[in-house]
C-alpha beads as a LAMMPS data file, in Angstrom:
LAMMPS data file: protein, C-alpha beads

333 atoms
332 bonds

1 atom types
1 bond types

-500.0 500.0 xlo xhi
-500.0 500.0 ylo yhi
-500.0 500.0 zlo zhi

Masses

1 110.0

Atoms # bond

1 1 1 230.032 -276.911 41.774
2 1 1 228.265 -278.557 44.679
3 1 1 225.077 -276.718 45.717
4 1 1 226.403 -275.177 48.965
5 1 1 229.204 -273.264 47.217
6 1 1 227.571 -272.736 43.829
7 1 1 226.053 -269.286 44.622
8 1 1 229.315 -267.955 46.082
9 1 1 231.376 -269.025 43.082
10 1 1 228.690 -267.935 40.607
11 1 1 228.755 -264.374 41.959
12 1 1 232.337 -263.808 43.110
13 1 1 233.854 -264.589 39.705
14 1 1 232.141 -261.470 38.314
15 1 1 234.053 -259.152 40.654
16 1 1 236.718 -259.167 37.944
17 1 1 234.122 -257.569 35.629
18 1 1 233.548 -254.801 38.202
19 1 1 237.283 -254.184 38.607
20 1 1 237.681 -254.025 34.832
21 1 1 234.953 -251.355 34.639
22 1 1 236.806 -249.271 37.216
23 1 1 240.031 -249.620 35.245
24 1 1 238.143 -248.768 32.050
25 1 1 237.117 -245.431 33.545
26 1 1 240.771 -244.650 34.255
27 1 1 241.908 -245.728 30.786
28 1 1 239.159 -243.628 29.220
29 1 1 240.395 -240.566 31.109
30 1 1 244.034 -241.139 30.102
31 1 1 243.500 -242.313 26.492
32 1 1 241.082 -240.006 24.667
33 1 1 241.537 -241.552 21.201
34 1 1 238.860 -244.241 21.020
35 1 1 240.762 -246.459 18.565
36 1 1 243.818 -246.606 20.807
37 1 1 241.583 -247.141 23.856
38 1 1 239.796 -250.030 22.141
39 1 1 243.128 -251.615 21.205
40 1 1 244.575 -251.308 24.714
41 1 1 241.579 -252.904 26.430
42 1 1 241.107 -255.635 23.801
43 1 1 244.610 -257.087 23.444
44 1 1 244.652 -258.738 26.919
45 1 1 241.760 -260.892 25.715
46 1 1 244.269 -263.105 23.899
47 1 1 245.452 -264.305 27.329
48 1 1 242.160 -266.194 27.676
49 1 1 242.868 -268.558 24.773
50 1 1 245.549 -270.761 26.429
51 1 1 243.328 -271.193 29.472
52 1 1 240.663 -272.953 27.416
53 1 1 242.858 -276.055 27.238
54 1 1 243.048 -276.222 31.044
55 1 1 239.283 -276.482 31.579
56 1 1 237.624 -279.913 31.668
57 1 1 234.251 -280.581 30.089
58 1 1 231.258 -280.848 32.437
59 1 1 230.857 -284.475 33.608
60 1 1 227.070 -284.046 33.739
61 1 1 227.016 -282.935 30.099
62 1 1 229.320 -285.779 29.068
63 1 1 227.113 -288.352 30.807
64 1 1 223.899 -287.005 29.282
65 1 1 225.509 -287.166 25.839
66 1 1 226.634 -290.770 26.338
67 1 1 230.381 -290.029 26.684
68 1 1 230.710 -291.814 30.025
69 1 1 234.386 -292.773 29.601
70 1 1 235.386 -289.100 29.364
71 1 1 233.106 -288.298 32.308
72 1 1 234.853 -290.940 34.423
73 1 1 238.239 -289.451 33.539
74 1 1 237.125 -286.001 34.710
75 1 1 235.553 -287.376 37.901
76 1 1 238.704 -289.355 38.643
77 1 1 240.835 -286.217 38.301
78 1 1 238.481 -284.232 40.553
79 1 1 238.428 -286.943 43.202
80 1 1 242.242 -287.063 43.173
81 1 1 242.502 -283.288 43.651
82 1 1 240.027 -283.331 46.544
83 1 1 241.397 -286.466 48.182
84 1 1 238.111 -288.358 47.815
85 1 1 237.846 -292.043 46.926
86 1 1 235.419 -292.901 44.149
87 1 1 233.437 -296.176 44.086
88 1 1 234.930 -299.020 42.038
89 1 1 235.135 -298.378 38.312
90 1 1 232.498 -301.000 37.489
91 1 1 230.047 -299.393 39.902
92 1 1 230.778 -295.902 38.529
93 1 1 230.319 -297.182 34.980
94 1 1 226.958 -298.718 35.857
95 1 1 225.896 -295.504 37.581
96 1 1 226.674 -293.203 34.665
97 1 1 225.209 -295.606 32.109
98 1 1 221.896 -295.472 33.984
99 1 1 221.597 -291.741 33.307
100 1 1 219.279 -290.756 30.437
101 1 1 220.942 -289.761 27.207
102 1 1 219.867 -287.250 24.614
103 1 1 218.827 -288.424 21.189
104 1 1 221.845 -289.168 19.036
105 1 1 222.172 -287.166 15.844
106 1 1 223.172 -289.233 12.856
107 1 1 226.398 -288.017 11.268
108 1 1 225.835 -286.904 7.690
109 1 1 227.964 -285.187 5.039
110 1 1 228.155 -281.422 5.385
111 1 1 225.874 -279.206 3.336
112 1 1 224.429 -275.722 3.734
113 1 1 220.903 -277.109 3.953
114 1 1 221.851 -279.479 6.776
115 1 1 223.681 -276.668 8.553
116 1 1 220.617 -274.403 8.425
117 1 1 218.425 -277.294 9.521
118 1 1 220.727 -277.990 12.468
119 1 1 220.647 -274.320 13.500
120 1 1 216.849 -274.358 13.304
121 1 1 216.702 -277.508 15.429
122 1 1 219.014 -275.959 18.022
123 1 1 216.661 -272.986 18.355
124 1 1 213.387 -274.903 18.188
125 1 1 214.383 -277.319 20.957
126 1 1 214.166 -274.484 23.499
127 1 1 210.467 -274.061 22.626
128 1 1 209.623 -277.729 22.151
129 1 1 207.782 -278.443 25.424
130 1 1 205.448 -276.294 27.560
131 1 1 207.628 -275.909 30.684
132 1 1 210.838 -275.366 28.720
133 1 1 209.031 -272.878 26.467
134 1 1 207.876 -270.828 29.463
135 1 1 211.358 -270.845 30.993
136 1 1 212.925 -269.814 27.677
137 1 1 210.550 -266.876 27.100
138 1 1 210.854 -265.592 30.683
139 1 1 214.646 -265.933 30.739
140 1 1 215.019 -264.271 27.321
141 1 1 212.916 -261.324 28.488
142 1 1 214.846 -261.075 31.755
143 1 1 218.232 -261.085 30.009
144 1 1 217.106 -258.486 27.458
145 1 1 215.696 -256.077 30.036
146 1 1 218.580 -256.580 32.490
147 1 1 221.137 -255.791 29.802
148 1 1 219.158 -252.817 28.510
149 1 1 218.883 -251.270 31.980
150 1 1 222.458 -252.162 32.967
151 1 1 224.085 -250.564 29.929
152 1 1 221.508 -247.789 29.865
153 1 1 222.595 -246.680 33.320
154 1 1 226.270 -247.086 32.409
155 1 1 225.823 -244.881 29.327
156 1 1 223.859 -242.216 31.201
157 1 1 226.967 -240.763 32.831
158 1 1 226.931 -237.732 30.562
159 1 1 223.306 -237.025 31.457
160 1 1 223.428 -237.687 35.189
161 1 1 226.984 -236.667 36.104
162 1 1 229.287 -233.800 35.158
163 1 1 232.234 -236.231 34.877
164 1 1 231.515 -239.415 32.898
165 1 1 234.935 -240.923 33.760
166 1 1 234.281 -240.710 37.499
167 1 1 230.760 -241.984 36.863
168 1 1 232.127 -245.056 35.053
169 1 1 234.629 -245.757 37.836
170 1 1 231.936 -245.406 40.506
171 1 1 229.678 -247.708 38.480
172 1 1 232.333 -250.416 38.597
173 1 1 232.904 -249.825 42.310
174 1 1 229.187 -250.258 43.055
175 1 1 229.195 -253.651 41.384
176 1 1 231.533 -255.140 43.996
177 1 1 228.924 -255.038 46.817
178 1 1 226.269 -256.082 44.307
179 1 1 228.132 -259.330 43.633
180 1 1 229.149 -260.026 47.249
181 1 1 226.121 -259.001 49.309
182 1 1 223.710 -260.871 47.041
183 1 1 225.300 -264.249 47.864
184 1 1 223.751 -264.680 51.361
185 1 1 220.452 -263.269 50.085
186 1 1 220.250 -265.882 47.320
187 1 1 221.244 -268.643 49.723
188 1 1 218.597 -267.582 52.240
189 1 1 215.629 -266.493 50.132
190 1 1 216.220 -268.368 46.875
191 1 1 216.790 -267.303 43.284
192 1 1 213.301 -266.305 42.139
193 1 1 212.397 -263.832 44.880
194 1 1 215.887 -262.322 44.905
195 1 1 215.716 -261.725 41.147
196 1 1 212.207 -260.262 41.299
197 1 1 213.210 -257.934 44.138
198 1 1 216.283 -256.713 42.253
199 1 1 214.224 -255.907 39.163
200 1 1 211.486 -254.157 41.134
201 1 1 213.957 -252.066 43.174
202 1 1 215.704 -251.101 39.933
203 1 1 212.369 -249.949 38.519
204 1 1 211.671 -247.786 41.572
205 1 1 215.097 -246.129 41.363
206 1 1 214.732 -245.489 37.635
207 1 1 211.314 -243.920 38.060
208 1 1 212.795 -241.719 40.794
209 1 1 215.591 -240.654 38.416
210 1 1 212.960 -239.588 35.905
211 1 1 211.535 -236.975 38.287
212 1 1 214.859 -235.639 39.650
213 1 1 215.448 -232.103 38.256
214 1 1 218.477 -231.634 36.003
215 1 1 220.352 -229.440 38.506
216 1 1 220.481 -232.082 41.269
217 1 1 223.516 -233.979 39.967
218 1 1 224.599 -235.354 43.368
219 1 1 221.154 -236.821 44.043
220 1 1 221.048 -238.141 40.485
221 1 1 224.414 -239.867 40.803
222 1 1 223.441 -241.344 44.175
223 1 1 220.214 -242.755 42.745
224 1 1 222.038 -244.015 39.658
225 1 1 224.543 -245.871 41.853
226 1 1 221.689 -247.449 43.821
227 1 1 220.113 -248.498 40.553
228 1 1 223.436 -249.894 39.338
229 1 1 223.742 -252.048 42.468
230 1 1 220.195 -253.380 42.013
231 1 1 220.386 -254.121 38.291
232 1 1 223.892 -255.601 38.599
233 1 1 222.665 -257.959 41.309
234 1 1 219.649 -258.781 39.149
235 1 1 221.713 -259.356 36.011
236 1 1 224.068 -261.725 37.799
237 1 1 221.186 -263.482 39.537
238 1 1 219.412 -264.252 36.269
239 1 1 222.693 -265.537 34.804
240 1 1 223.102 -267.839 37.798
241 1 1 219.391 -268.700 37.888
242 1 1 219.211 -269.613 34.199
243 1 1 222.135 -272.034 34.555
244 1 1 219.945 -274.009 36.978
245 1 1 216.646 -273.588 35.126
246 1 1 217.754 -275.104 31.812
247 1 1 218.306 -278.893 31.889
248 1 1 221.836 -280.139 31.248
249 1 1 220.777 -281.353 27.797
250 1 1 220.050 -277.808 26.581
251 1 1 221.830 -275.665 29.171
252 1 1 224.598 -274.384 26.918
253 1 1 222.098 -273.599 24.149
254 1 1 219.653 -271.915 26.508
255 1 1 222.193 -269.752 28.318
256 1 1 224.043 -268.872 25.100
257 1 1 220.806 -267.873 23.356
258 1 1 219.826 -265.838 26.433
259 1 1 223.135 -263.969 26.291
260 1 1 222.442 -263.275 22.618
261 1 1 219.123 -261.722 23.663
262 1 1 220.961 -259.634 26.241
263 1 1 223.106 -258.196 23.448
264 1 1 219.915 -256.993 21.792
265 1 1 219.126 -255.124 24.995
266 1 1 222.584 -253.609 25.122
267 1 1 222.332 -252.513 21.466
268 1 1 218.979 -250.842 22.068
269 1 1 220.044 -248.977 25.240
270 1 1 222.259 -246.287 23.584
271 1 1 219.469 -245.420 21.122
272 1 1 217.072 -244.973 24.022
273 1 1 219.641 -242.934 25.957
274 1 1 220.768 -240.699 23.086
275 1 1 217.788 -240.408 20.755
276 1 1 214.877 -240.535 23.186
277 1 1 216.855 -238.704 25.867
278 1 1 217.635 -235.830 23.509
279 1 1 213.901 -235.131 23.219
280 1 1 212.821 -235.778 26.814
281 1 1 215.502 -236.091 29.491
282 1 1 213.266 -238.210 31.732
283 1 1 212.013 -240.588 29.016
284 1 1 214.932 -243.101 28.994
285 1 1 214.567 -243.694 32.737
286 1 1 210.836 -244.334 32.320
287 1 1 211.515 -246.816 29.498
288 1 1 214.234 -248.589 31.494
289 1 1 212.061 -248.596 34.611
290 1 1 209.116 -250.090 32.716
291 1 1 211.387 -252.822 31.339
292 1 1 212.690 -253.670 34.805
293 1 1 209.144 -253.692 36.205
294 1 1 207.954 -256.058 33.469
295 1 1 210.883 -258.429 34.057
296 1 1 210.255 -258.421 37.793
297 1 1 206.621 -259.415 37.243
298 1 1 207.507 -262.179 34.761
299 1 1 210.081 -263.643 37.177
300 1 1 207.258 -264.948 39.390
301 1 1 206.330 -267.388 36.602
302 1 1 209.651 -269.215 36.951
303 1 1 210.119 -272.206 39.283
304 1 1 212.423 -271.919 42.281
305 1 1 215.626 -273.991 41.987
306 1 1 217.031 -273.558 45.492
307 1 1 217.437 -276.966 47.111
308 1 1 215.958 -278.720 44.067
309 1 1 217.485 -281.552 42.073
310 1 1 218.410 -280.070 38.724
311 1 1 217.031 -281.939 35.667
312 1 1 219.463 -283.377 33.170
313 1 1 217.049 -283.765 30.250
314 1 1 214.006 -281.962 28.906
315 1 1 211.946 -285.073 29.651
316 1 1 212.930 -284.896 33.327
317 1 1 211.982 -281.211 33.421
318 1 1 208.511 -281.888 32.021
319 1 1 208.004 -284.913 34.262
320 1 1 208.917 -282.857 37.308
321 1 1 206.549 -280.113 36.182
322 1 1 203.683 -282.603 35.846
323 1 1 204.370 -283.994 39.325
324 1 1 204.341 -280.489 40.811
325 1 1 201.060 -279.666 39.050
326 1 1 199.449 -282.860 40.370
327 1 1 200.704 -282.069 43.880
328 1 1 199.279 -278.538 43.671
329 1 1 195.890 -279.889 42.545
330 1 1 195.891 -282.418 45.394
331 1 1 196.690 -279.745 47.961
332 1 1 193.926 -277.478 46.650
333 1 1 191.437 -280.369 46.742

Bonds

1 1 1 2
2 1 2 3
3 1 3 4
4 1 4 5
5 1 5 6
6 1 6 7
7 1 7 8
8 1 8 9
9 1 9 10
10 1 10 11
11 1 11 12
12 1 12 13
13 1 13 14
14 1 14 15
15 1 15 16
16 1 16 17
17 1 17 18
18 1 18 19
19 1 19 20
20 1 20 21
21 1 21 22
22 1 22 23
23 1 23 24
24 1 24 25
25 1 25 26
26 1 26 27
27 1 27 28
28 1 28 29
29 1 29 30
30 1 30 31
31 1 31 32
32 1 32 33
33 1 33 34
34 1 34 35
35 1 35 36
36 1 36 37
37 1 37 38
38 1 38 39
39 1 39 40
40 1 40 41
41 1 41 42
42 1 42 43
43 1 43 44
44 1 44 45
45 1 45 46
46 1 46 47
47 1 47 48
48 1 48 49
49 1 49 50
50 1 50 51
51 1 51 52
52 1 52 53
53 1 53 54
54 1 54 55
55 1 55 56
56 1 56 57
57 1 57 58
58 1 58 59
59 1 59 60
60 1 60 61
61 1 61 62
62 1 62 63
63 1 63 64
64 1 64 65
65 1 65 66
66 1 66 67
67 1 67 68
68 1 68 69
69 1 69 70
70 1 70 71
71 1 71 72
72 1 72 73
73 1 73 74
74 1 74 75
75 1 75 76
76 1 76 77
77 1 77 78
78 1 78 79
79 1 79 80
80 1 80 81
81 1 81 82
82 1 82 83
83 1 83 84
84 1 84 85
85 1 85 86
86 1 86 87
87 1 87 88
88 1 88 89
89 1 89 90
90 1 90 91
91 1 91 92
92 1 92 93
93 1 93 94
94 1 94 95
95 1 95 96
96 1 96 97
97 1 97 98
98 1 98 99
99 1 99 100
100 1 100 101
101 1 101 102
102 1 102 103
103 1 103 104
104 1 104 105
105 1 105 106
106 1 106 107
107 1 107 108
108 1 108 109
109 1 109 110
110 1 110 111
111 1 111 112
112 1 112 113
113 1 113 114
114 1 114 115
115 1 115 116
116 1 116 117
117 1 117 118
118 1 118 119
119 1 119 120
120 1 120 121
121 1 121 122
122 1 122 123
123 1 123 124
124 1 124 125
125 1 125 126
126 1 126 127
127 1 127 128
128 1 128 129
129 1 129 130
130 1 130 131
131 1 131 132
132 1 132 133
133 1 133 134
134 1 134 135
135 1 135 136
136 1 136 137
137 1 137 138
138 1 138 139
139 1 139 140
140 1 140 141
141 1 141 142
142 1 142 143
143 1 143 144
144 1 144 145
145 1 145 146
146 1 146 147
147 1 147 148
148 1 148 149
149 1 149 150
150 1 150 151
151 1 151 152
152 1 152 153
153 1 153 154
154 1 154 155
155 1 155 156
156 1 156 157
157 1 157 158
158 1 158 159
159 1 159 160
160 1 160 161
161 1 161 162
162 1 162 163
163 1 163 164
164 1 164 165
165 1 165 166
166 1 166 167
167 1 167 168
168 1 168 169
169 1 169 170
170 1 170 171
171 1 171 172
172 1 172 173
173 1 173 174
174 1 174 175
175 1 175 176
176 1 176 177
177 1 177 178
178 1 178 179
179 1 179 180
180 1 180 181
181 1 181 182
182 1 182 183
183 1 183 184
184 1 184 185
185 1 185 186
186 1 186 187
187 1 187 188
188 1 188 189
189 1 189 190
190 1 190 191
191 1 191 192
192 1 192 193
193 1 193 194
194 1 194 195
195 1 195 196
196 1 196 197
197 1 197 198
198 1 198 199
199 1 199 200
200 1 200 201
201 1 201 202
202 1 202 203
203 1 203 204
204 1 204 205
205 1 205 206
206 1 206 207
207 1 207 208
208 1 208 209
209 1 209 210
210 1 210 211
211 1 211 212
212 1 212 213
213 1 213 214
214 1 214 215
215 1 215 216
216 1 216 217
217 1 217 218
218 1 218 219
219 1 219 220
220 1 220 221
221 1 221 222
222 1 222 223
223 1 223 224
224 1 224 225
225 1 225 226
226 1 226 227
227 1 227 228
228 1 228 229
229 1 229 230
230 1 230 231
231 1 231 232
232 1 232 233
233 1 233 234
234 1 234 235
235 1 235 236
236 1 236 237
237 1 237 238
238 1 238 239
239 1 239 240
240 1 240 241
241 1 241 242
242 1 242 243
243 1 243 244
244 1 244 245
245 1 245 246
246 1 246 247
247 1 247 248
248 1 248 249
249 1 249 250
250 1 250 251
251 1 251 252
252 1 252 253
253 1 253 254
254 1 254 255
255 1 255 256
256 1 256 257
257 1 257 258
258 1 258 259
259 1 259 260
260 1 260 261
261 1 261 262
262 1 262 263
263 1 263 264
264 1 264 265
265 1 265 266
266 1 266 267
267 1 267 268
268 1 268 269
269 1 269 270
270 1 270 271
271 1 271 272
272 1 272 273
273 1 273 274
274 1 274 275
275 1 275 276
276 1 276 277
277 1 277 278
278 1 278 279
279 1 279 280
280 1 280 281
281 1 281 282
282 1 282 283
283 1 283 284
284 1 284 285
285 1 285 286
286 1 286 287
287 1 287 288
288 1 288 289
289 1 289 290
290 1 290 291
291 1 291 292
292 1 292 293
293 1 293 294
294 1 294 295
295 1 295 296
296 1 296 297
297 1 297 298
298 1 298 299
299 1 299 300
300 1 300 301
301 1 301 302
302 1 302 303
303 1 303 304
304 1 304 305
305 1 305 306
306 1 306 307
307 1 307 308
308 1 308 309
309 1 309 310
310 1 310 311
311 1 311 312
312 1 312 313
313 1 313 314
314 1 314 315
315 1 315 316
316 1 316 317
317 1 317 318
318 1 318 319
319 1 319 320
320 1 320 321
321 1 321 322
322 1 322 323
323 1 323 324
324 1 324 325
325 1 325 326
326 1 326 327
327 1 327 328
328 1 328 329
329 1 329 330
330 1 330 331
331 1 331 332
332 1 332 333
């Protein structure tokens, strides 16, 4: 997506997630057998599979990986759909061939040792250089904490509300403004400060939930919904932000690994809610609030990507980082 519409598309597509949560609350109320409920909500996932053949590969990724002929085919299709004339083919070919390519991996016969070595290389590359290493650690932490708080609040319906089905439906409803109202904020104030603010507001709400007495269910639900709006906006912002932070060369690896870290957060959240919460009712909210506070503080270490040219390779990322450091030193001097 071009930069001016990228935030809108990056947020609006997740409204379907919010609508699905609302529907899930209704299905949960109507279908009390969890096996049947799981089957009903899982089967529609097969409808996604045919759509995979309708999606083109990213031209930027194709160019970086030296597959310029396929990139030209995609760009030609896009230009035809939008009624835009591309430069002559020879000029386009010269343009894409000028782009830096990633190191080619020599094709070798399959073996378990080579497979494990390839997996190790895929992971290590995200920590190979200083700037990329900092981005990876900060993004991993942000994903983990965002997921832990997000699902922690979603699973706290039985503690906060008298009706967990209504709580789930309201949680989905609150995500709609979280996805829509954050778009102009991100466009105006940038990704970094929006993300930090979302995390810090989530922490404040969670700490407030920790001190609300058990009998004040209406106040608890209201605070929980405010927290859900904040952490939902933060979760989506870090998803969008990370897609711009990682260079094209490692973007799919970086974002995929970050989502894997978020699953760790989601797996931990029910243990915090059920086990820790059974001992001290307020403790899960303090743990979630501390996690959100930590993520908000770490966000300030990340570079802003609003209005910046996104790097295609790790080398470009490090070169840009060095130039920014030299500029900062010059300004201080």
